[in-house]
ZAGU-612452 format. One record per residue (C-alpha): residue in three letters; chain; x, y, z. Coordinates in steps of 0.1 Angstrom, whole numbers. Example, Ala and Ser with C-alpha at 12.3 -4.5 7.8 and 13.67 -1.06 7.14 Angstrom:
2
@code->ALA&unit->A&px->123&py->-45&pz->78
@code->SER&unit->A&px->137&py->-11&pz->71
! end
This chain:
427
@code->MET&unit->A&px->132&py->161&pz->229
@code->ASN&unit->A&px->98&py->175&pz->237
@code->LYS&unit->A&px->100&py->198&pz->207
@code->LYS&unit->A&px->109&py->169&pz->184
@code->ILE&unit->A&px->79&py->149&pz->197
@code->PHE&unit->A&px->56&py->179&pz->191
@code->LEU&unit->A&px->69&py->183&pz->155
@code->PHE&unit->A&px->64&py->146&pz->149
@code->VAL&unit->A&px->28&py->146&pz->162
@code->PHE&unit->A&px->21&py->178&pz->141
@code->ALA&unit->A&px->35&py->162&pz->110
@code->LEU&unit->A&px->16&py->130&pz->117
@code->PHE&unit->A&px->-18&py->146&pz->120
@code->SER&unit->A&px->-11&py->168&pz->89
@code->VAL&unit->A&px->-5&py->136&pz->69
@code->VAL&unit->A&px->-36&py->120&pz->85
@code->TYR&unit->A&px->-57&py->147&pz->69
@code->THR&unit->A&px->-38&py->146&pz->36
@code->VAL&unit->A&px->-38&py->108&pz->32
@code->PHE&unit->A&px->-74&py->105&pz->42
@code->SER&unit->A&px->-87&py->131&pz->18
@code->GLN&unit->A&px->-66&py->125&pz->-13
@code->GLN&unit->A&px->-73&py->102&pz->-43
@code->THR&unit->A&px->-40&py->84&pz->-46
@code->THR&unit->A&px->-45&py->60&pz->-75
@code->GLU&unit->A&px->-60&py->59&pz->-110
@code->SER&unit->A&px->-66&py->22&pz->-117
@code->PRO&unit->A&px->-96&py->3&pz->-130
@code->TYR&unit->A&px->-85&py->-26&pz->-108
@code->SER&unit->A&px->-91&py->-4&pz->-77
@code->TYR&unit->A&px->-128&py->-12&pz->-84
@code->TYR&unit->A&px->-124&py->-46&pz->-67
@code->GLY&unit->A&px->-118&py->-56&pz->-31
@code->ILE&unit->A&px->-111&py->-26&pz->-9
@code->GLY&unit->A&px->-92&py->-9&pz->-37
@code->GLU&unit->A&px->-57&py->-12&pz->-50
@code->LEU&unit->A&px->-35&py->-24&pz->-21
@code->ASN&unit->A&px->-5&py->-1&pz->-16
@code->PRO&unit->A&px->29&py->-18&pz->-16
@code->GLU&unit->A&px->44&py->-23&pz->19
@code->GLY&unit->A&px->78&py->-10&pz->28
@code->THR&unit->A&px->99&py->21&pz->28
@code->VAL&unit->A&px->114&py->36&pz->-4
@code->GLU&unit->A&px->146&py->17&pz->4
@code->GLU&unit->A&px->127&py->-16&pz->5
@code->ARG&unit->A&px->106&py->-8&pz->-25
@code->ALA&unit->A&px->138&py->-1&pz->-45
@code->MET&unit->A&px->149&py->-37&pz->-37
@code->GLY&unit->A&px->118&py->-54&pz->-51
@code->GLY&unit->A&px->99&py->-49&pz->-18
@code->ILE&unit->A&px->119&py->-73&pz->4
@code->GLY&unit->A&px->118&py->-67&pz->41
@code->ILE&unit->A&px->145&py->-90&pz->53
@code->PHE&unit->A&px->173&py->-66&pz->62
@code->ALA&unit->A&px->174&py->-53&pz->98
@code->ASP&unit->A&px->189&py->-18&pz->99
@code->SER&unit->A&px->202&py->-1&pz->130
@code->THR&unit->A&px->193&py->34&pz->117
@code->ARG&unit->A&px->160&py->29&pz->97
@code->VAL&unit->A&px->126&py->15&pz->105
@code->ASN&unit->A&px->115&py->-17&pz->87
@code->MET&unit->A&px->77&py->-16&pz->85
@code->GLN&unit->A&px->73&py->-51&pz->72
@code->ASN&unit->A&px->88&py->-71&pz->101
@code->PRO&unit->A&px->84&py->-55&pz->135
@code->ALA&unit->A&px->110&py->-79&pz->150
@code->THR&unit->A&px->137&py->-59&pz->132
@code->LEU&unit->A&px->130&py->-30&pz->155
@code->SER&unit->A&px->152&py->-47&pz->181
@code->HIS&unit->A&px->182&py->-36&pz->160
@code->LEU&unit->A&px->175&py->1&pz->161
@code->LYS&unit->A&px->204&py->21&pz->177
@code->LEU&unit->A&px->192&py->56&pz->167
@code->THR&unit->A&px->159&py->75&pz->165
@code->ALA&unit->A&px->147&py->75&pz->129
@code->PHE&unit->A&px->120&py->98&pz->116
@code->SER&unit->A&px->110&py->87&pz->80
@code->GLY&unit->A&px->86&py->99&pz->53
@code->GLY&unit->A&px->80&py->89&pz->18
@code->ALA&unit->A&px->60&py->100&pz->-13
@code->SER&unit->A&px->53&py->87&pz->-48
@code->PHE&unit->A&px->46&py->100&pz->-83
@code->ASP&unit->A&px->29&py->73&pz->-104
@code->TYR&unit->A&px->23&py->73&pz->-142
@code->LYS&unit->A&px->2&py->47&pz->-159
@code->LYS&unit->A&px->-7&py->39&pz->-194
@code->ILE&unit->A&px->-40&py->20&pz->-193
@code->VAL&unit->A&px->-45&py->-1&pz->-224
@code->SER&unit->A&px->-76&py->-20&pz->-236
@code->ASN&unit->A&px->-83&py->-37&pz->-269
@code->VAL&unit->A&px->-100&py->-5&pz->-282
@code->THR&unit->A&px->-82&py->24&pz->-265
@code->LYS&unit->A&px->-52&py->38&pz->-246
@code->ILE&unit->A&px->-51&py->65&pz->-219
@code->GLY&unit->A&px->-24&py->80&pz->-197
@code->THR&unit->A&px->-30&py->89&pz->-160
@code->ASN&unit->A&px->-8&py->101&pz->-132
@code->SER&unit->A&px->-12&py->105&pz->-94
@code->THR&unit->A&px->8&py->116&pz->-64
@code->SER&unit->A&px->6&py->102&pz->-29
@code->VAL&unit->A&px->21&py->103&pz->6
@code->ASP&unit->A&px->33&py->67&pz->12
@code->TYR&unit->A&px->42&py->68&pz->49
@code->VAL&unit->A&px->53&py->89&pz->79
@code->MET&unit->A&px->67&py->72&pz->109
@code->LEU&unit->A&px->90&py->74&pz->139
@code->GLY&unit->A&px->111&py->47&pz->154
@code->PHE&unit->A&px->135&py->46&pz->183
@code->PRO&unit->A&px->153&py->23&pz->207
@code->ILE&unit->A&px->138&py->22&pz->242
@code->VAL&unit->A&px->166&py->1&pz->258
@code->ASP&unit->A&px->192&py->-22&pz->244
@code->LYS&unit->A&px->176&py->-49&pz->222
@code->LEU&unit->A&px->141&py->-33&pz->224
@code->GLY&unit->A&px->128&py->-9&pz->198
@code->PHE&unit->A&px->95&py->9&pz->191
@code->ALA&unit->A&px->78&py->25&pz->161
@code->ALA&unit->A&px->46&py->43&pz->152
@code->GLY&unit->A&px->33&py->58&pz->120
@code->LEU&unit->A&px->7&py->62&pz->93
@code->ILE&unit->A&px->4&py->44&pz->60
@code->PRO&unit->A&px->-23&py->40&pz->33
@code->LEU&unit->A&px->-35&py->4&pz->32
@code->SER&unit->A&px->-55&py->8&pz->-1
@code->SER&unit->A&px->-66&py->34&pz->-26
@code->VAL&unit->A&px->-97&py->37&pz->-48
@code->GLY&unit->A&px->-97&py->57&pz->-80
@code->TYR&unit->A&px->-115&py->46&pz->-112
@code->LYS&unit->A&px->-138&py->57&pz->-140
@code->LEU&unit->A&px->-152&py->29&pz->-161
@code->ALA&unit->A&px->-179&py->26&pz->-187
@code->SER&unit->A&px->-195&py->-3&pz->-205
@code->ARG&unit->A&px->-221&py->-6&pz->-233
@code->GLN&unit->A&px->-244&py->-35&pz->-238
@code->THR&unit->A&px->-276&py->-44&pz->-257
@code->ILE&unit->A&px->-303&py->-62&pz->-238
@code->ASP&unit->A&px->-334&py->-73&pz->-258
@code->GLY&unit->A&px->-324&py->-49&pz->-286
@code->VAL&unit->A&px->-321&py->-19&pz->-262
@code->ALA&unit->A&px->-288&py->-2&pz->-258
@code->GLN&unit->A&px->-276&py->6&pz->-223
@code->LEU&unit->A&px->-247&py->27&pz->-210
@code->ASN&unit->A&px->-232&py->20&pz->-175
@code->GLN&unit->A&px->-207&py->44&pz->-160
@code->PHE&unit->A&px->-189&py->36&pz->-127
@code->GLU&unit->A&px->-168&py->60&pz->-107
@code->GLY&unit->A&px->-151&py->56&pz->-73
@code->ASN&unit->A&px->-126&py->72&pz->-50
@code->GLY&unit->A&px->-114&py->69&pz->-14
@code->ASN&unit->A&px->-87&py->54&pz->9
@code->VAL&unit->A&px->-83&py->30&pz->37
@code->ASN&unit->A&px->-54&py->40&pz->60
@code->GLN&unit->A&px->-35&py->24&pz->88
@code->PHE&unit->A&px->-21&py->39&pz->120
@code->PHE&unit->A&px->3&py->14&pz->135
@code->ILE&unit->A&px->23&py->9&pz->166
@code->SER&unit->A&px->51&py->-18&pz->166
@code->SER&unit->A&px->77&py->-31&pz->189
@code->GLY&unit->A&px->105&py->-57&pz->186
@code->TYR&unit->A&px->128&py->-74&pz->212
@code->GLU&unit->A&px->158&py->-97&pz->209
@code->ILE&unit->A&px->147&py->-127&pz->229
@code->TYR&unit->A&px->179&py->-147&pz->222
@code->LYS&unit->A&px->213&py->-142&pz->205
@code->GLY&unit->A&px->203&py->-130&pz->170
@code->LEU&unit->A&px->167&py->-141&pz->174
@code->SER&unit->A&px->141&py->-113&pz->177
@code->PHE&unit->A&px->103&py->-112&pz->181
@code->GLY&unit->A&px->80&py->-83&pz->172
@code->ALA&unit->A&px->44&py->-74&pz->169
@code->SER&unit->A&px->23&py->-46&pz->153
@code->LEU&unit->A&px->-11&py->-34&pz->161
@code->LYS&unit->A&px->-29&py->-15&pz->133
@code->PHE&unit->A&px->-59&py->7&pz->134
@code->ASN&unit->A&px->-76&py->8&pz->100
@code->PHE&unit->A&px->-100&py->36&pz->89
@code->GLY&unit->A&px->-112&py->52&pz->58
@code->LYS&unit->A&px->-141&py->60&pz->34
@code->ILE&unit->A&px->-149&py->47&pz->-1
@code->GLU&unit->A&px->-175&py->65&pz->-23
@code->MET&unit->A&px->-189&py->49&pz->-55
@code->LYS&unit->A&px->-212&py->63&pz->-82
@code->ASP&unit->A&px->-230&py->41&pz->-107
@code->LEU&unit->A&px->-250&py->56&pz->-136
@code->LEU&unit->A&px->-274&py->38&pz->-160
@code->LYS&unit->A&px->-286&py->54&pz->-193
@code->ILE&unit->A&px->-310&py->35&pz->-215
@code->SER&unit->A&px->-313&py->46&pz->-251
@code->ASN&unit->A&px->-345&py->65&pz->-262
@code->VAL&unit->A&px->-352&py->72&pz->-225
@code->ASP&unit->A&px->-349&py->107&pz->-212
@code->PHE&unit->A&px->-341&py->97&pz->-177
@code->TYR&unit->A&px->-308&py->86&pz->-161
@code->THR&unit->A&px->-306&py->65&pz->-130
@code->GLN&unit->A&px->-277&py->71&pz->-106
@code->GLU&unit->A&px->-268&py->50&pz->-75
@code->ASP&unit->A&px->-245&py->67&pz->-49
@code->SER&unit->A&px->-229&py->44&pz->-23
@code->LYS&unit->A&px->-207&py->52&pz->6
@code->SER&unit->A&px->-188&py->29&pz->30
@code->SER&unit->A&px->-171&py->42&pz->62
@code->LEU&unit->A&px->-146&py->16&pz->73
@code->ARG&unit->A&px->-131&py->8&pz->107
@code->GLY&unit->A&px->-112&py->-21&pz->122
@code->VAL&unit->A&px->-82&py->-35&pz->140
@code->SER&unit->A&px->-56&py->-59&pz->126
@code->ALA&unit->A&px->-22&py->-72&pz->137
@code->ASN&unit->A&px->9&py->-89&pz->125
@code->PHE&unit->A&px->37&py->-108&pz->142
@code->GLY&unit->A&px->73&py->-113&pz->131
@code->LEU&unit->A&px->105&py->-133&pz->138
@code->HIS&unit->A&px->139&py->-123&pz->126
@code->TYR&unit->A&px->172&py->-141&pz->129
@code->THR&unit->A&px->207&py->-130&pz->120
@code->LYS&unit->A&px->241&py->-146&pz->125
@code->SER&unit->A&px->276&py->-135&pz->117
@code->LEU&unit->A&px->298&py->-159&pz->96
@code->LYS&unit->A&px->334&py->-158&pz->86
@code->ASN&unit->A&px->349&py->-130&pz->65
@code->LYS&unit->A&px->323&py->-105&pz->78
@code->LEU&unit->A&px->295&py->-124&pz->61
@code->ARG&unit->A&px->260&py->-124&pz->77
@code->ILE&unit->A&px->229&py->-144&pz->71
@code->SER&unit->A&px->194&py->-132&pz->79
@code->SER&unit->A&px->160&py->-148&pz->79
@code->SER&unit->A&px->125&py->-134&pz->83
@code->LEU&unit->A&px->91&py->-147&pz->91
@code->VAL&unit->A&px->59&py->-125&pz->93
@code->PHE&unit->A&px->23&py->-137&pz->99
@code->ARG&unit->A&px->-8&py->-115&pz->96
@code->PRO&unit->A&px->-39&py->-133&pz->110
@code->GLU&unit->A&px->-73&py->-128&pz->94
@code->SER&unit->A&px->-92&py->-97&pz->106
@code->LYS&unit->A&px->-124&py->-78&pz->99
@code->LEU&unit->A&px->-133&py->-43&pz->89
@code->ASN&unit->A&px->-166&py->-29&pz->101
@code->SER&unit->A&px->-184&py->-11&pz->72
@code->ASN&unit->A&px->-211&py->14&pz->78
@code->ASN&unit->A&px->-230&py->18&pz->45
@code->GLU&unit->A&px->-252&py->43&pz->28
@code->ARG&unit->A&px->-270&py->42&pz->-6
@code->VAL&unit->A&px->-290&py->67&pz->-25
@code->VAL&unit->A&px->-308&py->62&pz->-58
@code->SER&unit->A&px->-316&py->92&pz->-79
@code->THR&unit->A&px->-334&py->98&pz->-112
@code->PHE&unit->A&px->-322&py->126&pz->-134
@code->GLY&unit->A&px->-339&py->142&pz->-164
@code->ASN&unit->A&px->-332&py->170&pz->-189
@code->ALA&unit->A&px->-341&py->205&pz->-177
@code->ASN&unit->A&px->-349&py->215&pz->-212
@code->ALA&unit->A&px->-361&py->192&pz->-240
@code->GLY&unit->A&px->-332&py->182&pz->-263
@code->ASN&unit->A&px->-306&py->196&pz->-239
@code->ASN&unit->A&px->-286&py->166&pz->-227
@code->SER&unit->A&px->-260&py->188&pz->-209
@code->SER&unit->A&px->-285&py->202&pz->-184
@code->LEU&unit->A&px->-298&py->176&pz->-159
@code->ILE&unit->A&px->-320&py->181&pz->-129
@code->VAL&unit->A&px->-329&py->156&pz->-101
@code->LYS&unit->A&px->-364&py->143&pz->-107
@code->GLU&unit->A&px->-366&py->119&pz->-77
@code->THR&unit->A&px->-343&py->107&pz->-49
@code->GLN&unit->A&px->-347&py->77&pz->-27
@code->VAL&unit->A&px->-326&py->67&pz->3
@code->LYS&unit->A&px->-323&py->29&pz->4
@code->ASP&unit->A&px->-333&py->12&pz->37
@code->LEU&unit->A&px->-302&py->-9&pz->40
@code->GLU&unit->A&px->-310&py->-20&pz->75
@code->ALA&unit->A&px->-341&py->-38&pz->63
@code->ILE&unit->A&px->-320&py->-60&pz->40
@code->GLY&unit->A&px->-291&py->-65&pz->64
@code->LEU&unit->A&px->-266&py->-42&pz->46
@code->LYS&unit->A&px->-265&py->-11&pz->68
@code->GLU&unit->A&px->-236&py->-25&pz->88
@code->THR&unit->A&px->-214&py->-53&pz->72
@code->LYS&unit->A&px->-180&py->-68&pz->78
@code->LEU&unit->A&px->-152&py->-71&pz->52
@code->THR&unit->A&px->-128&py->-100&pz->56
@code->LEU&unit->A&px->-91&py->-91&pz->54
@code->PRO&unit->A&px->-74&py->-124&pz->46
@code->SER&unit->A&px->-45&py->-139&pz->65
@code->GLN&unit->A&px->-10&py->-136&pz->51
@code->PHE&unit->A&px->25&py->-149&pz->58
@code->GLU&unit->A&px->59&py->-141&pz->43
@code->VAL&unit->A&px->92&py->-158&pz->46
@code->GLY&unit->A&px->126&py->-145&pz->35
@code->PHE&unit->A&px->163&py->-153&pz->35
@code->GLY&unit->A&px->193&py->-132&pz->28
@code->VAL&unit->A&px->231&py->-130&pz->29
@code->GLY&unit->A&px->255&py->-101&pz->29
@code->LYS&unit->A&px->287&py->-86&pz->40
@code->ASP&unit->A&px->285&py->-60&pz->68
@code->LEU&unit->A&px->285&py->-24&pz->56
@code->GLN&unit->A&px->290&py->-35&pz->20
@code->TRP&unit->A&px->263&py->-56&pz->3
@code->PHE&unit->A&px->232&py->-76&pz->9
@code->ALA&unit->A&px->210&py->-99&pz->-13
@code->GLY&unit->A&px->178&py->-116&pz->-4
@code->VAL&unit->A&px->147&py->-135&pz->-16
@code->GLU&unit->A&px->112&py->-133&pz->-1
@code->TYR&unit->A&px->80&py->-153&pz->-6
@code->THR&unit->A&px->45&py->-140&pz->4
@code->HIS&unit->A&px->13&py->-160&pz->5
@code->SER&unit->A&px->-21&py->-144&pz->9
@code->ASN&unit->A&px->-54&py->-163&pz->15
@code->THR&unit->A&px->-72&py->-139&pz->-9
@code->GLU&unit->A&px->-100&py->-164&pz->-16
@code->LYS&unit->A&px->-113&py->-156&pz->19
@code->PHE&unit->A&px->-120&py->-120&pz->9
@code->SER&unit->A&px->-156&py->-109&pz->10
@code->ASN&unit->A&px->-176&py->-76&pz->8
@code->PRO&unit->A&px->-213&py->-82&pz->12
@code->PHE&unit->A&px->-222&py->-46&pz->4
@code->LEU&unit->A&px->-206&py->-46&pz->-30
@code->SER&unit->A&px->-209&py->-73&pz->-56
@code->ALA&unit->A&px->-195&py->-78&pz->-91
@code->THR&unit->A&px->-206&py->-107&pz->-113
@code->ASN&unit->A&px->-173&py->-111&pz->-132
@code->VAL&unit->A&px->-149&py->-112&pz->-103
@code->LYS&unit->A&px->-137&py->-141&pz->-82
@code->TYR&unit->A&px->-109&py->-143&pz->-56
@code->GLU&unit->A&px->-81&py->-169&pz->-55
@code->ASN&unit->A&px->-51&py->-172&pz->-32
@code->GLY&unit->A&px->-23&py->-149&pz->-42
@code->TYR&unit->A&px->14&py->-149&pz->-38
@code->LYS&unit->A&px->44&py->-127&pz->-44
@code->ILE&unit->A&px->81&py->-135&pz->-51
@code->ALA&unit->A&px->107&py->-108&pz->-46
@code->LEU&unit->A&px->144&py->-106&pz->-52
@code->GLY&unit->A&px->166&py->-77&pz->-43
@code->GLY&unit->A&px->196&py->-62&pz->-25
@code->PHE&unit->A&px->220&py->-33&pz->-22
@code->TYR&unit->A&px->257&py->-24&pz->-26
@code->VAL&unit->A&px->279&py->2&pz->-9
@code->PRO&unit->A&px->313&py->6&pz->-26
@code->GLN&unit->A&px->330&py->21&pz->5
@code->TYR&unit->A&px->307&py->34&pz->33
@code->ASN&unit->A&px->335&py->54&pz->50
@code->SER&unit->A&px->352&py->69&pz->19
@code->ILE&unit->A&px->365&py->104&pz->24
@code->SER&unit->A&px->378&py->110&pz->-12
@code->SER&unit->A&px->346&py->101&pz->-30
@code->TYR&unit->A&px->310&py->108&pz->-20
@code->TRP&unit->A&px->296&py->84&pz->-46
@code->LYS&unit->A&px->314&py->55&pz->-29
@code->ARG&unit->A&px->293&py->62&pz->1
@code->VAL&unit->A&px->260&py->61&pz->-19
@code->THR&unit->A&px->239&py->29&pz->-15
@code->TYR&unit->A&px->229&py->13&pz->-48
@code->ARG&unit->A&px->197&py->-8&pz->-48
@code->ALA&unit->A&px->179&py->-30&pz->-72
@code->GLY&unit->A&px->151&py->-56&pz->-72
@code->PHE&unit->A&px->125&py->-76&pz->-90
@code->ARG&unit->A&px->90&py->-89&pz->-80
@code->TYR&unit->A&px->63&py->-110&pz->-95
@code->GLU&unit->A&px->28&py->-111&pz->-79
@code->LYS&unit->A&px->-4&py->-130&pz->-84
@code->THR&unit->A&px->-28&py->-105&pz->-69
@code->GLY&unit->A&px->-56&py->-129&pz->-61
@code->ILE&unit->A&px->-82&py->-111&pz->-84
@code->MET&unit->A&px->-98&py->-132&pz->-111
@code->LEU&unit->A&px->-118&py->-114&pz->-138
@code->ASN&unit->A&px->-136&py->-134&pz->-165
@code->ASN&unit->A&px->-117&py->-164&pz->-151
@code->GLN&unit->A&px->-84&py->-147&pz->-159
@code->SER&unit->A&px->-58&py->-142&pz->-131
@code->ILE&unit->A&px->-46&py->-106&pz->-127
@code->ASP&unit->A&px->-8&py->-106&pz->-123
@code->ASP&unit->A&px->16&py->-78&pz->-115
@code->PHE&unit->A&px->54&py->-76&pz->-119
@code->GLY&unit->A&px->80&py->-49&pz->-117
@code->ILE&unit->A&px->117&py->-41&pz->-118
@code->SER&unit->A&px->130&py->-15&pz->-94
@code->PHE&unit->A&px->162&py->6&pz->-88
@code->GLY&unit->A&px->172&py->31&pz->-62
@code->LEU&unit->A&px->199&py->53&pz->-47
@code->SER&unit->A&px->204&py->63&pz->-10
@code->PHE&unit->A&px->224&py->95&pz->-6
@code->PRO&unit->A&px->240&py->102&pz->28
@code->VAL&unit->A&px->229&py->136&pz->41
@code->ARG&unit->A&px->243&py->141&pz->75
@code->GLY&unit->A&px->257&py->115&pz->99
@code->PHE&unit->A&px->235&py->84&pz->93
@code->SER&unit->A&px->206&py->104&pz->78
@code->ASN&unit->A&px->198&py->98&pz->41
@code->LEU&unit->A&px->177&py->107&pz->11
@code->THR&unit->A&px->165&py->79&pz->-11
@code->THR&unit->A&px->151&py->79&pz->-46
@code->GLY&unit->A&px->135&py->49&pz->-62
@code->PHE&unit->A&px->123&py->40&pz->-97
@code->GLU&unit->A&px->100&py->11&pz->-107
@code->PHE&unit->A&px->88&py->-1&pz->-141
@code->GLY&unit->A&px->61&py->-27&pz->-143
@code->GLN&unit->A&px->30&py->-41&pz->-158
@code->LYS&unit->A&px->-3&py->-52&pz->-143
@code->GLY&unit->A&px->-32&py->-71&pz->-159
@code->THR&unit->A&px->-37&py->-85&pz->-194
@code->LEU&unit->A&px->-56&py->-79&pz->-226
@code->LYS&unit->A&px->-70&py->-114&pz->-226
@code->GLN&unit->A&px->-107&py->-118&pz->-221
@code->ASN&unit->A&px->-112&py->-81&pz->-231
@code->LEU&unit->A&px->-95&py->-70&pz->-199
@code->ILE&unit->A&px->-72&py->-41&pz->-192
@code->LYS&unit->A&px->-34&py->-39&pz->-190
@code->GLU&unit->A&px->-15&py->-12&pz->-170
@code->ASN&unit->A&px->20&py->-2&pz->-179
@code->TYR&unit->A&px->34&py->19&pz->-151
@code->PHE&unit->A&px->63&py->39&pz->-139
@code->ASN&unit->A&px->67&py->49&pz->-103
@code->PHE&unit->A&px->91&py->75&pz->-89
@code->LYS&unit->A&px->95&py->74&pz->-51
@code->ILE&unit->A&px->114&py->97&pz->-27
@code->GLY&unit->A&px->120&py->91&pz->10
@code->ILE&unit->A&px->140&py->107&pz->37
@code->THR&unit->A&px->152&py->93&pz->71
@code->LEU&unit->A&px->165&py->117&pz->98
@code->ASN&unit->A&px->185&py->101&pz->126
@code->ASP&unit->A&px->192&py->114&pz->161
@code->LYS&unit->A&px->199&py->102&pz->196
@code->TRP&unit->A&px->170&py->102&pz->221
@code->PHE&unit->A&px->165&py->88&pz->256
@code->GLN&unit->A&px->202&py->87&pz->264
@code->ARG&unit->A&px->214&py->98&pz->298
@code->THR&unit->A&px->241&py->125&pz->300
@code->LYS&unit->A&px->270&py->113&pz->321
@code->TYR&unit->A&px->289&py->138&pz->343
@code->GLN&unit->A&px->324&py->132&pz->357
! end
């Protein structure tokens, strides 16, 4: 067991470095807020529209910590994504792709009806390159914006069955990351460029609490309900800003630029050296029904108080925040979990749908996101499995000269199961 713990810690810290340093999105919408929020849940849950209602005895449910009370085996899980996007505006189209590590985590039962989990997930990702041209008093101006970075979460969670079928759980999350932004201004007929480099180092603690209830009915049917609440929390942001002036090294040579002047902004004098970002409160409620070891279907509603979001250090004139929500439908089907004659009858088939109002308003236009997902979970050894997921979706709109993203996500995840903390009995 000590060797397994060592391997988990080694893998976790390796992913800490990878997730912290990589740019995991290419989206103009990551310019707003703290970046593009990464979808919650494992590959299995994402393949079912993102619902987190089902309590599994062999897999960790990251969305509701109360479900950890159902864990019977140790579960080590990891997931990764390949994302392709076609970004469309009224004047152009561009294709982008990115890869990312989605999560790495370990969950295990401590005693009967009490489970524990820990892991690392990316909370949000920043990756954009934007440009805008405008004419002010007859003078043409070019603005270019570029940003990258991540905000990550290390979480510890526990769940306990407090009454027959009713479980309570809580998660404590340590948020950390860095976002870097570069804004460049070029005025026509002027040989100088002005560039503003900003950096925010983010730290903070958040939590969520969950309830889960399940009850057996006749004919092996089972109902499940889920409730998760995330209170409002703060991220401490330590900020830096440098303004530089660039000029041409040689007359007429626009490709060779040198720094003419650099000024470090005194953010402390204007109260922006250390600021706080508000992470809004959120709650989700879900209900599902299924037949043990055969099928499950559920619906989930999530409400986010996004209008409470604020970031004093960064401001954009065309953005407002409204309360957001998400509706998700999904489920799975196993033809025959214990089939000996056919491997494909033991495969779990998953599908789902989600519609989300993100809470971002640009030019008074709400930014919506919807997707359709599918997935297959392949038994590997014992209760271990390899899951692949596919999602097709669309985010944004062409209205009000905005941008629409058509995307395809391919996800792969693996869960390895074992027995830990069990006493050996001798006779």
